[in-house]
N, C-alpha and C positions, 0 to 999 in steps of 0.2 A: 505494499501498501501509498501508493506516495505520500509524502508529508512536506509540506512546504514552512521553509520559519520567518519569519521578519524583523529586521531587527533593527535599530539608527532613528526614527520613526524622534521627534518632540516639539519642543518649541526651541522656536525664532522669529526672532523680526526678521522688517521689510526689508528688504536686500541681500539676507541673512544668507548661509545654504545651509543643508545638512546633506547628507550620506546614508541612501537604504540599504539593506547584502537583502538578501534569501537565498539557504540553501536548503534544496531540494534530498529528502533523504526516502529510501525506499526503492527506489534505484540505481542499476550500476548505470545504464546504456543513458552515454548524451544524453540531453536532450533535445530537441523537435526545437519549440521553439519557450519561448519562460519569456517574463519580464511584468507589468508592472497599468493598471486600471487603480483609478479614486475614483471615487464614489463621499459626495453630498448630500446631505439630509430629501431624503423629496426631488433628488435626480435622479437620475440614469447611469449606473454606470459608467466611463470613461475613461479612452485608452491613453497609458502614461508616454512608457513605452514597448518596445515588443525589440528582445534579438532571436531571432535566428542560429540554427547551429555552424549555419554557413558566415553568420557576418550580419544578415542582413536586415536593416532598423529603421523598426517603421514608428517614429514618435506623435504622437492628439498636437492638432494645430499648435495651445497657447503651448509650450513648452517648449518648440522647437528654437532653440540657440538657446537655448538657456538650464533646458536637463542633458546628464549625457550617460547611456546605460551602456552600463559592457561586461562580461563574463567570465570567468574559469570556469569551462566547458571542463576540464580534467572530474570538479569537482560542485559541477552541476548550483554554481554561483553567479547570483548574478547581484551587482551594485546600479544603483540611478543616484547620481551626482545631478542634487538640486543645487544650480542656482540662482542668483535673485529673486526669492523667491518673496510672491503678494500674499496680501491677506486675498486672494482669490483662486489661490495655491489649495490655501485649505483642505481639507481633505481625510476623510481610512482611504488607508495606498490597500491594496490586495495586489499578490507579489500570484501570478499564472504562468502556469507552467503545462502545457502539452506531448506530451512524453514519444512522440511519436504519430505522426501522417494522419486522422479521425481515430485516435480513440483518442478520450473524454478528455473535459481540459483538468484541472487540479485548481487551486487555491489557498494561499496562505490567510488564518482569521482575518487582518490582517493588521497595522498599524497608523498611529494620529499619528498628521502631522499640523501644526499650530500656525497662524503666521502670524504672531500680530502682533504689537508696542507696549 
């Protein structure tokens, strides 16, 4: 059973930075896709960034140029470096993993990011 464990959320001032990490356990194979979504109350979960095992990367429009996703494929770990954070980035950030094409997706429990002065 795949499990995803997120870390790195917290409170940051506007303009600040945070780095999120997500580690997958329960699988030895390198993931097909892994990354981050975020959600605020009353809104749908939205894409933040996704990276594939071939290093193809997709970012949500609102984070392009500010957030950077990277991975340690050998360890099934992904990182999200978030810079120039603003209050609109405040959300629960969920780690996402698709182990192989056609598989069910797996989600972490979420980590809260709060951007406030």
